[in-house]
C-alpha positions, 0 to 999 in steps of 0.5 A: 507874406504878400496879399493877394489882392496885389495881384488881382485885376481888382482896382479899387477895395471898399475895405482891407481888414488888417491885423491892427485895424480896419481901413475902409471907404465910406462917404464923409461929410468934408465940412465935418472933416475940415472942422475937425481939422480947424478944431486941431490939426491932424484929427480930421487926417485920424478920422480918415485913417490918414495915420502918418499925416495926421500924426505928423499934423498933430506933433507938429500943432503941438510943439509949435503952439508950446513955442508960440504960446497959442494957447496962453494967448487965446486964454488972455484974448478970451479974458479981455487981457489983450496986451497981455495976449499979444506980448506973450505971442513968439512971433518968429513961430507964430509965423510958422504955425500959420501955414501948416495950420491952413493946410491942415484944413485945406488938406483934410477937406481935399482928401475927404472929396477924393476919398468920396469920390474913391468910395463911389467908384469902389462900390459901382465895381463891387469888389470881394474883400476878406473879412477875417485876417488873423496873425501870430500877434493879433486878428481882426474880423468884421462884426457889429457893436454898439457905437454908444458902448464905444463912445462911453469907453473913450468918454472914460478914457481916450482911445479905449472906445477906439480899442473896442472897435480894433483901431490900434493906431489911432488907438494908441496915438490918442491914449499916448497923446492923452496921457502926455497932455494930461501931464503936462497941463496936471489936469488930474492933480487939479480935479484931485484938489478941486473934489477937495475943495481947494479951487484955488491951489488946484487952479494955480498948478494948472498949466493953462497952455496945455490944458487948452488942448484937452478938450478937442482931444477928449471930444475927438476920441468919443466921436471918432469912436462913435462914428468909426463903429457905425461905419463898422457896423455898415460895412458889416451889413454891406459884406453879410448881404453880399455873402447871403446873396451870393450864396443863399436862395434869391428872396423872390424865388417862387416855391413849388406849388404845394397841394392842399393838405385836405386832398 
């Protein structure tokens, strides 16, 4: 079914409430978004709800990183084994890795600046948008949730906080990526044997090439759940304020004079 706003005269909406998520414009710090892309290409774009570009850059990073042994080289460099770091790098893949990595950071910064400009124009236009969407398989609506609750669920299992705030595309991708990376890194068996006191065996089964991806994805899931929950709450307040101002009495309205009851 066609969306009615496609045929309206509105040029910019501040948000779109879809069946599988809420996409909205709001002011973001370009350096923070670029910083997440610097940490792991694609994460900055996921924060901006640029899912297709984010998925592509994330998968590209995983693929090239494994082929070039980037994480192993980083590990050896941090532990002072510089010769091993140089020997482990695959030059053919490293030269492909660098341009895409730089592009990811640059594009995240550029896109954030552009979106901030679009947000300012959308706020000035102050257009109405549908805050409730229902379909056969799912429904979505604006409401307020506790940001720390969303962050806590993503801390327990990356992606659950995104499910709580109804960011389905991001939630599914983060959950699948976390499971895939954790399985390749053997992180859960390593934790299991560590708790049993078999630390040397836990270290022997851990795959450092994949393990070094986990901190970036894990902390991103927590941050993304928290910051987008805050943004959704602000959007709810903004929409509610517009609705009340439009449909209810102005707060500066002067009540009629009430005679003294003693008379």
